[in-house]
N, C-alpha and C positions, 0 to 999 in steps of 0.2 A: 475344651481342657481340660482336665480339673484340677482344682484351686490344689488340692496337694503337690501339688508340681511346683508351684508358687512360692516364693518368699514371699511378708506380710510386705511388704514396702508394695509387691508386686501384685500382692492381691487389692492392697483399695488401693492403688491405681489403677484396677481395669474398674471394677465398680462405677469409680467413681467419672470412669474416661472413655470406657471401652466405645459409649454407645456413638460417638464421635468416632470409627473408625467402617459403620453402617452406612456412611452420607454421600450424597456425593460425592465434598471435596473429595477423598478421596480414594475417588474410583481409578486417576493415574497410578498414583501410589499405588497400588494395591497390585497391579503390574509391574509397578518397578518389582513390591517386592514377590513378588515369583519371582524373577529373572532373579536377582539377588542374589535366591537360597539361606538366607538367613535359618539362624537351631530357633528359635523366636518365635512363634506365634504374630500374624497380623494385629492382630485387637492386642493381643499383649506391646509391641510397638510403640503401635498406637497412644497405645495409655502412657508408655514412660517417655514422649516428645512431650503427651502431653503435659500429664506431674509434672514436668524438667523450665515448659512453657514455664506454667504458672508457679516458679519458681520461680525460678529469675524473671522474669516483670516482680510480682511484688518480692524484690529485690529489689533489684530500678522505682521505682512507688518507691521508696525507704527512703532509701535514701540518695534520690529528684529533690524531693519533696527535706525532708533536711533537713541536706546542702543546699536547695534552692533560701529556704530559711536562715541559716548559718550564716547563708554573704551579706556584706559591707547593705548599709538601706543604698549604701551613694549610686553603689559598681545595680541596684538591682533600679531607681530610676534609668538610672545614664539605661541601660535596655527598654525597658517601656516606654521615659528618651527617646527612643529607635524608633524603635515598632509604632509607638504611634503615629510620627513622622513621618513614616517610611509607608507605612498601610496607606493603598487608598483610599478608601474612603474611612480613612480611620483619622486620615488625615488634618480633614475638611472636618469632624467633629470637634466638641467641645469637649475633651469625656471630666467626670469625675476620681478624686482621689481614691483610687482600689487599694483597699489590703493585703499587706502580702499573701493570705494563708492563700486565697484565691488564684492569684495566678500560681503558684505554688500546688498548689491541690491539681490541677487542671494541664498542668505540664510535667508536672507528675504520672498522670493516668496519658497521659499520651504517648508517653514515651514507653507505663509499661505493657499499654496495648501495641504500639510498635512491637516491643522487646519481643512479646506472645510467639504476634506473627508471625514474624521472622525466621520464630524457631520453629513454629509448625509448620515454616517452608522452608529451615535448613533439613530437619527430618527428611520429607521427600525429596530434595535434592540431595539428600550422605547416599541414596536408596539408590537411586539414579544415580550415585556415583557408582557404587558397589558391583549392583549391573551393569554398565558399561569397564568396569578392570573386568569381569571373570568374563564383559567377553572380550575382549582382545584381547584376556588368558589365553580359552577358548580356541581366539580362530589361528594362535602361536602353535597349540598342539593340535591341531585337527589334525594336519598334510601330513604327518610322522606317526599319530594314532592310524589315518589309512592303510598310509605299506605298511604295520606290523598287520596289521588286522587281515593286510591280503599274503603274509604268509603267514599265516596261522590261517585262513583258506585251503591252501593248501594240504593241507595235513588233518585238519576236521570239519565237522558239519555243526557240531552243536551253536549254534548263536549265545546262548546266554553262558556256553564257557571260551571264546572266542570272544566278544565284549569282555566279560571277567579278568581277562590275563591280562589286557587295555587295561582292565584299571586297579589292580594291583601294581600296575609300573606309574612308580611318584617321577619321572621321565612329560608324560603326560597328562599332566595339572589338573588346574578344570576338568580336558576334554575326558575321563578319567574317574571325574569325582560326578562328570554329567553318563556314563555307560552304568554308572556305582547305585544311580540312585534311579537309572533306570534298572534296573535287579532289583531294585526295593521295589520299588514300582510292582514289581512283571511279582516277584512270590508275594505279593498283596493279594491282588487281583487275577493271577494264575495266570495271567497271558500276559505274554514278554511286544507280543504286539501291540497290545494297553499304557503299558507302560511307555515304552520306541514313541508311542503318541502324544502318553500326556507330559512327558520330556523335549520334543521335538516343541508341544504349544507354551513352554514355561517359562521354555532355553531362552539367555537375555542376545546369540547369535542363533536371530529368523534370519540370519541371509545362508551359514556357510549347517552348520550342526543342526536346526528345525527339519531342515532338505534334504538335510546327506539320512537321517536317519529312518524319518521318510522315504529314501530310495532303498539303503541301507532292507529296509522290512517289505517291500515288496521282488528286489529282485533274490533277495533269499529267500522267497514263497514258490521262487523262480525256478531254479537247482544254485545247487555247487558252479557250476561253470557262464551259471548267467552272475554269482556275488564277488565269483573271482573274481569274472571282465570286469565289474563294472565297479570292485577295488580299487584295478590298475587305471581302469578309464579315469578313474576319483582320486587317486594322486599326484596322477603329474597335470592335473588341473588347478587342484590344490597349491602345489607345489611353484609350478606358476602364477598363482595367485603371490603365496609371499616370494617371489623375488620381486614381483612390481608393487609391494608392499613397503620392502627393504629399500628399494627404487624413490618413492617418495620418502621415504626417512630421512638416505641419505640426502635428496633436496632443504629439507626441514635443519640438518645438522647444519649446514652450509648458510642457510640465513642464520639460522644461533651463533655460525661462529665472527662471521661475519658485523652485526647484532654488536656482540661483548665487543671485536676494538675498535666500537664506538661508543661501547657504553665507560668503553676501560684508557682509553681514549683523552674522551669530552673535557674528564672530571681533573684531569691531574696541568691541561692547555688550560684551566679555567682559573682552578689555583693561580695556575703566575699572571696570569694577565690579572686577578686582582693585587692578587702583589705587586704592578707594576701601576699599575693604575689606583689603589691605597693614597699614589705622594699627591694624585687628583683631583681626588673628590673624596675630599675630607668626613664624609658621614662614614665611610667602611673603616675610618677608629670612634664610629663612636661606640661606647658600652651598653652590652646590653644586659639585663639579668638574668638571669639561670640557676636551675637550685645548685647546677655543679660550681655557684658564682657569676661570679662578674664580669662579659670579657663581651673583649669587641665583636662587629660586625666577619670584621673579613674573619678573624677567630672559626670564628661561628660555621660559616662556610665552608674555613676549609674544616672545622675538625664533621660541620657536611657529607663532609666529599670522601671524608676518610670511610663514614659509615657507611655514603654511599657504595661503594668499588667497591669493601664488603659485599657491601648485596646481594650485588652483581654475580660476582667469584659467587656465593653461593649457588644461587638459585641460577647462572649458568652453571652448575655442574653437576644440581639435579635434575637441570635439559639436558646433560648429553648422558644420562644416568638409565633417565629415562625414554630416551630419542633413539638410540643403541637395541637392535635388533632380544626380545628376552631371550628366542631362542636362541643368543650366543654375548648370556651374555655375562660377566665374567663371574666365577666361580664362590662360592659364598665355602669358609673354611669355619667349620664349628669349633669350638673353644675345649680341651678336655676340661673336663669337675675335678682333679683331682687336681694338690700343687704340683707333687712329684713328677706326673701328668705332663701335667703343663709344663718343668721350665725345658725337659727333655726337648716340646716339641719347638722349644720358643727360635731353634737357629732354621725348623724348614713348614713352621707357621706360624703366618701375618695376626694367627686372632689369637693365638698367646705373646706374641711379642706384646703385638697392642699393651696389653696389659705389665707380663713382667720388668716391663723396659720406662714403664713409666714416673720409676724410683732414677732413674739415670736422666733424665730430662726434670724430674723432682729437684737434680743434687745436682748438677748446672745452673743449674737457678738460682739456687741456693752458693751457689758458692761469687753467683755476678753479684748477687746480690750486698754478704760482707762484701763489697769490693767494691761499692759503691755506683755499681753500675745502671744511671739513668730504668724505671719498671718497665716499660718500650722496652728496654733492650734485653731487662727478664729474660720478662714472656716473652719478648723474636726468640733468643735463642738460647731459652730449655723448651720451647716447641719445637726447633727442629733439631734440636739432637734430642728428640724424642721423634722427630720425625724420621730425621734420619736413615738409621736405623729397622726404623719401624716397614720403614720402603722400600732398602733396600731388600731386607728378609725375601718381600712383599715378592721385587724381581726376582728373586734368585727360587723363589718358588713357581712362578708363573715358567719362567720358561726351561724350568725342570719339566714340567710340565707340555709343555712345547715339544719338547724332545720325542716326553711319550708320545706326545700329540703323532707325531713325525712319523714313531714307529709305528704305533700301533697300523698305524694302515699299511704296514710292506705286512705286518706278524697275519693278519685278518687278510690278503693277498698269499697270502705262504702259503697260509691256513688254505683256504678256498679251492688254491690249484692240488693242493696234497689229497682234498673230497671230492670235487669233478673224481680224484681217480678212481675211486670207489672203495677207501680205503679210510676207517674207521676216524671222527671226531678225538678221540686220545691220543688216539696212533698221526695224528695225524699232526699232532700238539709237539709231541715230542720229539717227533723229526722237524721238526720251526724251533724246540727251542735246540738244539743238537747240529739246525743245521746253519744255521741263520743268528748270525749279530744279529740285535734288534739293542744297543746301545740302554740306554735308560731302561729300553722296558727289560731286560737280559733276566734281570732277573725273578718282574712279576712270575713270563710267564716259563720259567725254573716250578716256580712253587705251583702253579696253575696248572704243569702237567708232573709234577710229583700228585701232586690234590686229581688231583683221576685215573690215576691211577690203585688208590683204594679204593677202600674196601666201602666203608660209610662212613659217612658223613660225623662232620661236627656235629657232636654233639644228636649224635646218634640220626642226623638224615634218615631219609633210607633214596635221594634221590640225588646222587656219588656227582655228579656231571652235575646237575641245575649250584646245587648249593659248593663247586668249586669253581664255577661262571660270578657268584657273586665273592668269594674271594678276589677274585681277582679282581674286576671289576670297582671291589673297598683298595685293592693294593694302589690298583690305581693309581685312584680318587681324584678324573677330568670329568669337567666333564660330556668329554667326545668320549672317556671309554659308557657310559650308564646311559647313555644315548640307544651307545650303536648295538655294544659287545651282550649290557648289564640283556638285553630284550632278545639275543641266541635263548636264553633260559628257555621264555617261555611257547615259543617257535618251536624249538625243538622239543618240545614236551607235551605238544599236542601231538608230536605223531608228522611234524610239517621232513618234505622231502629235504635232509643235511644238503646235497649243494643247492637247493632250489633255495634254502637258508641265505646259504655264505655267497652268494650270487647280488644274492639284495642288496647284505648288508652290507658287501663290498661295494654297492654304488652306488651305498647309503651312507659308505664312513668318508669315502672318498668328494661324496657335495658336500657334505659337513665340512669336511677338512677346505675344500676348494670358498667355501662363501664366509670359511675364517680370517683363510689368511686371508680374503679378499678384504673383509672386512677389516684386520689390522691394520692394512694397508691405509684405507682412507684412514681411518682414526688418527691415526703416526698425523698431519695433514695437518687436524686440531690437536695438536703436541707443539709445535710447528708456530701453528697461532697465537697459543700460547706465553711458548717464550722467547719468543722478536716481539710480541706488545709488552711481552713485562721487561726486557731487556730494548725496548723506545723507548718512554716510561724513564726508562733508566738513564740513560741518556741522555734528550730531552730534560732531564731534573741539572747532571752534573747542572749539562753547557750551557744553562742558567745559573743556575751558580758559580759560576766557575768565573767567567762574565761579564754577571751583567749585573751580579747583584753589588754589588759593591761601584763598579759605576753611578750605577739612577743612586745609591747612596751618595753620592757626590754628590751630583745633578739635583736632589731634592736642597742639598743644604745654601743653594748661586741664588741669592736674585734675581732676578726681573727687572730691570733693568727700563727699561720702555713704562712697565707695568712699574710695582714699585710694590708690587704680591713677589712673594718670597712660599715656594713647598714647599706641604709639609714637612717637616726637616726626618721627627717620630714617625711617620712614613713605614717608612723604609727599612728592616733593625739586622743584618744581616744575617749575624748567627744568629739572630728570634728568624725568621726564615727561610734558611737555610736548613735547621732543625722544624721546623716545620713542608719544607720541602720533601724531607729525609722515610716523615711519616704516612704523605701520602704516592710517599717510591713503593714506603713497605709493603703500604695495606696493596695497591697497581701486583706487585711481586703475589701474597701470597694471594690474590683471588686473580690470578693467571698457573699459576702452580698444583690450583686447588681444580681450572680450568683442563689444564694439558691433562691430572695425573687424575682426572674420574676421566676423561674421551681418552687415555692410551689402557689403562689396567683397573679401573676401579681408587677406593678409596681410598687404599692402606698406599697402591703407584703420588695420591694427590698429597700421602705427607710427605713422600719421597723429591717430590718435583719444588712444592711451593717451600719443602724444607731449607734443600738444594743454594732457592730463587734469597730466599733470605739470608744466605749465608752471604751471599755473592753481592748485593746489595749492602751489606751493614760491611762487607770489605773495601769495596768503594769509597763509601763515602766516608769509611774512619779512617781507611788511607787520604781522603780526604779535606782529615777533622774535622767535621760537620757535629761525632758525634764522641 
């Protein structure tokens, strides 16, 4: 590696620590690095990891040494006495008094060594995680790439050109990147077979991509018919494997939903039990000193339950997002760069609304603060005022996209019918735009028909058909369009038979749409789980507030005549405990809303569900006079 390509810090780290890269202890990390596909060299990466490890180790040593020296003598004596009495050998010996500096130095050295070891091991773990993410992405996108290669094989005999067309498609993600790497290595070595072999050795997808590349090379050498037959069979096998993976993912989601219900209902029930038991257990009212002031043990447990519930909600939402099949993931919306475009796109773009509607939430919070609302309600209601419109815009956009996806199936089916009759593709599109009512997709199809009649593409593009289809996919703006229609461009440019292209496209779009519908139906179950859990907890808390707290408060003031003992009269304070129950309920409905919205259509709809549940809970408790 040239020293000029490194920064001064990297050159220094490389000189100090690059020797570690050649040791046997990092042989496994080297294999992970080849699978991770990082831009930096392995020697530089290891040098950076060791540099970070030594910096953190030194900071830990200095902080530990200074902290140990500054700790009060009584605390140090107590710790040393505990260790001296507890360790098996030392508790039998009479140890002399040891100056504080010695144990401080030993403790600092031990913790520094531990931190250095953890950072070095963490560097290898990071490589493993990057490789695992790449493997999952390859396994997700490989089936579609293989089906696309089969279409290309019907009209293109050049292997480099076929792989290059797949590599140019963003819809194929890591698989396209692997093909691009193979082509780059082939350009360096002068042999495509060598490039495919090198990628097959280094890819993290040892079970799928590696054997596919080797078999692709083998069948390509046997001729076009053998390659096309192999790609057809491999595409079918990969699709079946992908279906099995989706079934396993559904099982994980069911388990997650059951665990979610248990983890959210348990804290609410625990808080109710603690409130009732506090009159019988005076220890729960004992004061506890915290950095935020002195609170009782019961209050600390209640606020801990609130934090636990919110953490469960965040974790469950992230888990749902990660378990959702990535080839059916929610669309990502790009936010315009200019302020004018940002404002104009707000009614139809959730990413724009997430920015432009922030002042609405702040304005509502300011009004509530001015009216003297409690800080918790200020935060909750301003969050709802922001989240509800953003979520509503996201749902509106999603429904429009769903309508376009429904119509795009009919569009492809109609075009395929005209193409099978021998009509040229532009003529088929014009007839469909004129004869078929495509609803939400009508204006996009009419625009496509117009662009196909042009003699030159935008900005002088030579391929009018390709530029028109690209613009059509951009206007439609749904993942289904980019996964299907957008791939027609490369197939037609490769000289593939138009009728075969649209037959394959018709099958592909039908399969994808059916899978999306089925996934949507399954995920609606988890939306129902989130709302049912939220309403269940709110109902339990409301029932306890209405019928238990007042009666138990009266009971706590009654003396037991037989024992002469009385329950703690201050243990149950209805007003205070109702407010704490309200906090637990709001935390629970927030967590349920995040879970339900993320399961439905992603983070923007999570704002809608959580905001709606927050407002509903506030109305119920305000109507009961709790807030």
